[in-house]
C-alpha positions as CSV (number, residue, x, y, z in Angstrom):
1,N,107.3,94.9,99.6
2,L,104.6,93.5,97.3
3,L,103.4,90.0,98.2
4,K,100.1,89.9,95.4
5,S,98.1,92.2,93.6
6,G,94.9,91.6,90.9
7,L,91.4,92.3,89.9
8,I,89.5,91.5,92.7
9,A,85.3,92.3,93.0
10,K,84.1,94.1,96.1
11,K,80.6,94.0,97.6
12,S,79.2,97.4,97.4
13,D,79.4,99.7,100.6
14,K,75.4,99.4,100.1
15,G,75.6,95.9,99.3
16,I,73.5,95.6,96.7
17,T,76.3,95.5,94.2
18,W,80.0,93.7,93.1
19,E,82.3,96.6,91.7
20,D,85.4,95.4,89.9
21,R,88.7,96.8,92.2
22,F,92.7,96.3,91.8
23,C,94.2,95.1,95.4
24,A,97.8,95.1,96.5
25,I,99.0,92.9,99.8
26,T,101.6,93.5,101.1
27,K,103.8,92.0,103.8
28,T,101.9,94.4,106.4
29,K,98.8,95.5,104.4
30,F,95.7,95.1,102.1
31,L,95.0,97.8,99.8
32,Y,92.7,98.7,96.9
33,W,92.1,101.0,94.1
34,Y,89.5,101.2,91.4
35,E,92.2,99.9,88.3
36,Y,95.8,99.5,87.9
37,K,96.3,102.5,86.5
38,N,95.2,104.5,90.0
39,Y,98.0,102.4,91.4
40,K,100.7,102.8,88.7
41,Q,100.5,106.4,89.2
42,N,100.6,105.6,93.3
43,K,97.5,107.2,93.7
44,Q,96.0,107.2,97.3
45,P,94.1,103.9,98.0
46,L,90.2,103.7,97.6
47,G,90.8,101.3,101.2
48,K,93.3,100.1,103.5
49,F,93.8,98.1,106.5
50,K,96.4,96.1,108.3
51,L,96.3,92.4,108.0
52,K,97.4,92.3,111.6
53,D,93.7,94.1,111.6
54,I,92.4,90.7,110.6
55,S,89.4,89.5,113.2
56,S,88.4,86.8,111.1
57,V,87.9,85.4,107.1
58,Q,84.5,83.5,106.4
59,T,83.6,81.9,103.0
60,I,80.0,83.5,102.1
61,G,77.8,80.2,101.6
62,D,75.3,82.2,99.8
63,L,73.9,79.7,97.1
64,K,72.2,83.3,94.8
65,L,76.2,84.6,94.6
66,S,77.2,84.1,91.2
67,K,80.8,85.0,92.3
68,K,83.4,81.9,92.7
69,N,85.8,81.6,95.8
70,A,83.8,84.4,97.8
71,F,84.5,85.7,101.5
72,S,84.0,88.3,103.9
73,I,86.8,89.8,105.8
74,T,86.2,91.8,109.3
75,V,89.1,93.6,110.7
76,N,89.3,95.9,113.7
77,Q,90.1,98.9,111.8
78,W,90.1,99.8,108.2
79,F,90.7,103.5,106.5
80,K,88.6,104.8,103.5
81,K,89.3,107.7,101.4
82,D,86.8,110.5,101.9
């Protein structure tokens, strides 16, 4: 059921720093963990959302960003680990 997986740089909740996370995309969901070993150990993901809940995807055009291929995903509903 896994379509794609690998490392991403995710902007922190406070929007100040970038954090590396391991992510996985299935046919219906986007999920992410602290690192690959958490995924392999079947630990609960840090966050997840259903692909059908995506309302927009936009490139981030900030020239100050040092990240290539940066984009923002807006979802109607997502779940974050407590």
